[in-house]
FIKOLZA-1660 file (N, C-alpha, C; in steps of 0.1 Angstrom, whole numbers, plus 5000, padded with zeros to 4 digits):
% residues 120
   i   px   py   pz ch aa at
   1 4843 2336 6385  A  A  N
   1 4847 2344 6394  A  A CA
   1 4841 2358 6398  A  A  C
   2 4838 2366 6414  A  E  N
   2 4832 2369 6416  A  E CA
   2 4842 2382 6417  A  E  C
   3 4842 2390 6407  A  K  N
   3 4842 2404 6400  A  K CA
   3 4847 2419 6422  A  K  C
   4 4855 2425 6417  A  T  N
   4 4856 2433 6428  A  T CA
   4 4849 2444 6424  A  T  C
   5 4845 2451 6432  A  P  N
   5 4840 2470 6435  A  P CA
   5 4847 2472 6422  A  P  C
   6 4858 2479 6424  A  P  N
   6 4866 2488 6411  A  P CA
   6 4870 2477 6403  A  P  C
   7 4863 2471 6397  A  S  N
   7 4859 2461 6386  A  S CA
   7 4847 2462 6377  A  S  C
   8 4838 2464 6384  A  L  N
   8 4824 2464 6380  A  L CA
   8 4819 2479 6375  A  L  C
   9 4813 2477 6366  A  T  N
   9 4811 2484 6357  A  T CA
   9 4802 2495 6363  A  T  C
  10 4798 2504 6354  A  F  N
  10 4789 2514 6366  A  F CA
  10 4777 2508 6363  A  F  C
  11 4771 2504 6354  A  S  N
  11 4755 2503 6358  A  S CA
  11 4757 2480 6368  A  S  C
  12 4764 2482 6367  A  E  N
  12 4768 2462 6374  A  E CA
  12 4767 2467 6388  A  E  C
  13 4770 2481 6391  A  L  N
  13 4772 2488 6406  A  L CA
  13 4754 2492 6406  A  L  C
  14 4751 2499 6398  A  E  N
  14 4740 2504 6400  A  E CA
  14 4727 2485 6403  A  E  C
  15 4731 2481 6392  A  D  N
  15 4721 2466 6400  A  D CA
  15 4727 2456 6415  A  D  C
  16 4734 2455 6411  A  M  N
  16 4741 2453 6424  A  M CA
  16 4734 2462 6438  A  M  C
  17 4740 2474 6435  A  L  N
  17 4733 2481 6452  A  L CA
  17 4716 2486 6447  A  L  C
  18 4714 2477 6440  A  A  N
  18 4697 2486 6435  A  A CA
  18 4692 2462 6442  A  A  C
  19 4695 2453 6448  A  D  N
  19 4702 2440 6453  A  D CA
  19 4692 2444 6470  A  D  C
  20 4682 2438 6471  A  P  N
  20 4684 2439 6483  A  P CA
  20 4685 2434 6495  A  P  C
  21 4689 2418 6488  A  N  N
  21 4693 2416 6495  A  N CA
  21 4711 2408 6502  A  N  C
  22 4712 2423 6494  A  I  N
  22 4729 2430 6500  A  I CA
  22 4733 2428 6511  A  I  C
  23 4748 2425 6515  A  T  N
  23 4754 2426 6534  A  T CA
  23 4750 2443 6540  A  T  C
  24 4746 2449 6548  A  P  N
  24 4751 2458 6549  A  P CA
  24 4767 2468 6543  A  P  C
  25 4777 2458 6552  A  Q  N
  25 4789 2465 6546  A  Q CA
  25 4791 2463 6535  A  Q  C
  26 4790 2455 6522  A  S  N
  26 4785 2452 6512  A  S CA
  26 4780 2463 6504  A  S  C
  27 4772 2469 6504  A  R  N
  27 4766 2479 6501  A  R CA
  27 4770 2491 6496  A  R  C
  28 4776 2494 6515  A  W  N
  28 4788 2506 6520  A  W CA
  28 4800 2503 6509  A  W  C
  29 4798 2494 6510  A  I  N
  29 4819 2492 6500  A  I CA
  29 4814 2502 6484  A  I  C
  30 4802 2493 6480  A  L  N
  30 4793 2493 6465  A  L CA
  30 4793 2512 6466  A  L  C
  31 4787 2518 6479  A  Q  N
  31 4782 2533 6476  A  Q CA
  31 4796 2542 6472  A  Q  C
  32 4805 2534 6483  A  T  N
  32 4821 2542 6481  A  T CA
  32 4824 2540 6466  A  T  C
  33 4825 2532 6460  A  E  N
  33 4834 2525 6449  A  E CA
  33 4823 2535 6438  A  E  C
  34 4813 2544 6439  A  F  N
  34 4798 2540 6432  A  F CA
  34 4797 2559 6430  A  F  C
  35 4798 2562 6445  A  H  N
  35 4804 2583 6449  A  H CA
  35 4819 2585 6442  A  H  C
  36 4828 2577 6442  A  K  N
  36 4843 2578 6439  A  K CA
  36 4839 2584 6425  A  K  C
  37 4838 2570 6418  A  R  N
  37 4837 2573 6403  A  R CA
  37 4830 2591 6400  A  R  C
  38 4822 2586 6405  A  L  N
  38 4815 2606 6401  A  L CA
  38 4822 2616 6405  A  L  C
  39 4831 2617 6415  A  A  N
  39 4834 2632 6422  A  A CA
  39 4844 2631 6412  A  A  C
  40 4855 2619 6410  A  V  N
  40 4865 2618 6401  A  V CA
  40 4862 2627 6390  A  V  C
  41 4846 2622 6386  A  S  N
  41 4844 2630 6367  A  S CA
  41 4841 2640 6371  A  S  C
  42 4835 2646 6381  A  F  N
  42 4835 2655 6381  A  F CA
  42 4850 2671 6386  A  F  C
  43 4856 2662 6384  A  A  N
  43 4864 2669 6397  A  A CA
  43 4871 2679 6385  A  A  C
  44 4871 2671 6377  A  C  N
  44 4872 2674 6360  A  C CA
  44 4868 2690 6361  A  C  C
  45 4854 2695 6364  A  L  N
  45 4846 2702 6361  A  L CA
  45 4853 2712 6372  A  L  C
  46 4849 2705 6382  A  I  N
  46 4849 2717 6393  A  I CA
  46 4870 2722 6389  A  I  C
  47 4876 2719 6389  A  F  N
  47 4890 2719 6391  A  F CA
  47 4893 2734 6379  A  F  C
  48 4886 2729 6361  A  S  N
  48 4886 2742 6355  A  S CA
  48 4875 2759 6361  A  S  C
  49 4871 2753 6374  A  I  N
  49 4863 2762 6376  A  I CA
  49 4871 2769 6388  A  I  C
  50 4875 2763 6392  A  L  N
  50 4892 2769 6402  A  L CA
  50 4904 2770 6397  A  L  C
  51 4910 2768 6382  A  G  N
  51 4921 2771 6378  A  G CA
  51 4911 2790 6368  A  G  C
  52 4904 2786 6365  A  V  N
  52 4903 2805 6359  A  V CA
  52 4899 2810 6368  A  V  C
  53 4893 2805 6382  A  G  N
  53 4893 2821 6395  A  G CA
  53 4909 2821 6393  A  G  C
  54 4910 2815 6396  A  L  N
  54 4926 2822 6404  A  L CA
  54 4941 2823 6396  A  L  C
  55 4936 2817 6382  A  G  N
  55 4944 2817 6367  A  G CA
  55 4939 2832 6362  A  G  C
  56 4934 2838 6369  A  A  N
  56 4931 2858 6368  A  A CA
  56 4936 2867 6377  A  A  C
  57 4934 2858 6391  A  V  N
  57 4940 2870 6399  A  V CA
  57 4957 2868 6400  A  V  C
  58 4963 2854 6397  A  T  N
  58 4979 2850 6406  A  T CA
  58 4987 2854 6389  A  T  C
  59 4980 2854 6375  A  A  N
  59 4983 2862 6369  A  A CA
  59 4986 2875 6368  A  A  C
  60 4983 2886 6382  A  R  N
  60 4994 2895 6378  A  R CA
  60 5002 2899 6387  A  R  C
  61 5002 2891 6399  A  R  N
  61 5018 2896 6410  A  R CA
  61 5026 2886 6401  A  R  C
  62 5029 2876 6396  A  S  N
  62 5038 2872 6398  A  S CA
  62 5036 2863 6385  A  S  C
  63 5051 2854 6375  A  G  N
  63 5055 2852 6358  A  G CA
  63 5050 2838 6366  A  G  C
  64 5046 2826 6358  A  K  N
  64 5045 2820 6358  A  K CA
  64 5046 2806 6363  A  K  C
  65 5062 2802 6372  A  S  N
  65 5061 2792 6376  A  S CA
  65 5057 2797 6391  A  S  C
  66 5046 2810 6396  A  S  N
  66 5045 2807 6407  A  S CA
  66 5036 2801 6403  A  S  C
  67 5022 2798 6390  A  G  N
  67 5008 2797 6393  A  G CA
  67 5015 2779 6390  A  G  C
  68 5024 2774 6384  A  L  N
  68 5027 2759 6385  A  L CA
  68 5030 2754 6394  A  L  C
  69 5038 2758 6409  A  V  N
  69 5039 2759 6423  A  V CA
  69 5022 2758 6428  A  V  C
  70 5020 2766 6427  A  M  N
  70 5001 2763 6431  A  M CA
  70 4991 2753 6428  A  M  C
  71 5001 2748 6411  A  A  N
  71 4980 2736 6410  A  A CA
  71 4995 2722 6416  A  A  C
  72 5005 2725 6418  A  I  N
  72 5008 2707 6421  A  I CA
  72 5006 2716 6433  A  I  C
  73 5010 2723 6442  A  G  N
  73 5002 2728 6453  A  G CA
  73 4990 2719 6460  A  G  C
  74 4978 2723 6452  A  L  N
  74 4964 2725 6452  A  L CA
  74 4955 2709 6446  A  L  C
  75 4969 2709 6435  A  I  N
  75 4963 2695 6438  A  I CA
  75 4967 2678 6441  A  I  C
  76 4979 2680 6445  A  I  N
  76 4985 2671 6461  A  I CA
  76 4977 2674 6472  A  I  C
  77 4972 2686 6479  A  V  N
  77 4963 2689 6489  A  V CA
  77 4946 2683 6479  A  V  C
  78 4941 2683 6470  A  Y  N
  78 4933 2675 6467  A  Y CA
  78 4927 2662 6469  A  Y  C
  79 4939 2659 6468  A  W  N
  79 4943 2641 6470  A  W CA
  79 4941 2638 6480  A  W  C
  80 4948 2647 6490  A  G  N
  80 4955 2642 6505  A  G CA
  80 4934 2640 6510  A  G  C
  81 4930 2653 6505  A  L  N
  81 4913 2652 6514  A  L CA
  81 4903 2645 6509  A  L  C
  82 4908 2637 6494  A  Y  N
  82 4902 2625 6481  A  Y CA
  82 4909 2607 6490  A  Y  C
  83 4917 2615 6491  A  V  N
  83 4922 2598 6496  A  V CA
  83 4918 2595 6513  A  V  C
  84 4916 2605 6521  A  A  N
  84 4912 2604 6537  A  A CA
  84 4897 2604 6536  A  A  C
  85 4889 2605 6523  A  G  N
  85 4878 2605 6526  A  G CA
  85 4872 2594 6525  A  G  C
  86 4876 2585 6512  A  E  N
  86 4876 2575 6509  A  E CA
  86 4884 2562 6520  A  E  C
  87 4890 2564 6522  A  S  N
  87 4896 2559 6532  A  S CA
  87 4890 2560 6546  A  S  C
  88 4881 2566 6552  A  L  N
  88 4869 2569 6561  A  L CA
  88 4855 2562 6551  A  L  C
  89 4856 2569 6542  A  A  N
  89 4843 2553 6539  A  A CA
  89 4844 2541 6536  A  A  C
  90 4855 2534 6535  A  R  N
  90 4851 2521 6536  A  R CA
  90 4848 2519 6547  A  R  C
  91 4864 2527 6555  A  Q  N
  91 4862 2528 6573  A  Q CA
  91 4843 2522 6573  A  Q  C
  92 4840 2527 6575  A  G  N
  92 4824 2534 6574  A  G CA
  92 4826 2543 6588  A  G  C
  93 4831 2548 6585  A  T  N
  93 4833 2562 6598  A  T CA
  93 4823 2572 6589  A  T  C
  94 4820 2578 6584  A  V  N
  94 4818 2585 6578  A  V CA
  94 4811 2583 6560  A  V  C
  95 4803 2586 6561  A  S  N
  95 4789 2588 6552  A  S CA
  95 4793 2579 6532  A  S  C
  96 4795 2577 6528  A  P  N
  96 4808 2571 6514  A  P CA
  96 4805 2584 6502  A  P  C
  97 4785 2591 6508  A  V  N
  97 4784 2606 6500  A  V CA
  97 4793 2615 6502  A  V  C
  98 4793 2618 6520  A  I  N
  98 4802 2631 6527  A  I CA
  98 4818 2626 6519  A  I  C
  99 4825 2619 6525  A  S  N
  99 4841 2613 6524  A  S CA
  99 4834 2609 6515  A  S  C
 100 4833 2612 6497  A  M  N
 100 4834 2615 6483  A  M CA
 100 4838 2625 6478  A  M  C
 101 4823 2631 6482  A  W  N
 101 4825 2642 6479  A  W CA
 101 4828 2658 6488  A  W  C
 102 4836 2651 6496  A  L  N
 102 4841 2669 6507  A  L CA
 102 4846 2675 6505  A  L  C
 103 4855 2670 6499  A  S  N
 103 4870 2676 6488  A  S CA
 103 4865 2686 6471  A  S  C
 104 4854 2676 6470  A  N  N
 104 4851 2683 6451  A  N CA
 104 4843 2696 6461  A  N  C
 105 4839 2697 6472  A  V  N
 105 4823 2703 6470  A  V CA
 105 4835 2718 6483  A  V  C
 106 4851 2717 6491  A  L  N
 106 4857 2723 6496  A  L CA
 106 4865 2729 6480  A  L  C
 107 4868 2723 6472  A  F  N
 107 4875 2730 6467  A  F CA
 107 4870 2740 6456  A  F  C
 108 4852 2732 6448  A  L  N
 108 4844 2744 6449  A  L CA
 108 4844 2753 6453  A  L  C
 109 4842 2752 6464  A  I  N
 109 4840 2773 6470  A  I CA
 109 4849 2783 6467  A  I  C
 110 4867 2767 6472  A  V  N
 110 4872 2777 6472  A  V CA
 110 4875 2785 6454  A  V  C
 111 4874 2776 6444  A  G  N
 111 4874 2782 6430  A  G CA
 111 4862 2789 6422  A  G  C
 112 4852 2784 6436  A  A  N
 112 4834 2804 6437  A  A CA
 112 4838 2812 6434  A  A  C
 113 4844 2807 6446  A  V  N
 113 4849 2826 6457  A  V CA
 113 4863 2834 6452  A  V  C
 114 4871 2823 6446  A  A  N
 114 4883 2828 6435  A  A CA
 114 4874 2839 6424  A  A  C
 115 4869 2829 6417  A  L  N
 115 4859 2831 6402  A  L CA
 115 4857 2844 6407  A  L  C
 116 4842 2845 6415  A  K  N
 116 4834 2858 6415  A  K CA
 116 4850 2870 6420  A  K  C
 117 4860 2860 6431  A  K  N
 117 4863 2881 6429  A  K CA
 117 4867 2890 6419  A  K  C
 118 4872 2873 6406  A  H  N
 118 4882 2886 6397  A  H CA
 118 4866 2886 6390  A  H  C
 119 4858 2881 6390  A  W  N
 119 4850 2889 6386  A  W CA
 119 4839 2900 6385  A  W  C
 120 4842 2906 6399  A  N  N
 120 4840 2914 6399  A  N CA
 120 4850 2929 6401  A  N  C
% end
């Protein structure tokens, strides 16, 4: 039985993407899975940057509960963007690279702005 893209290992994904005889639709699905795994891995780092930047700014304003509410809200927004990007990539509407990394780039920008605001 043939494995589905989510069940492939990272090296199996790379090997299948290197195959010149793969159909364009299969390549698109495999690229989506490849970038999905990388984007989720980098999300931890991006949320760390975002947390430090926003945590330093919001700690002065109010109590701990507002930070929890903000964190849950940000996670919901991130996940919504991420799922929408994955859906667009699987449909073939947007490039897998752009759609899978867009939520990370947006949140990295927000985190960098918040961190820069705290730094100065």
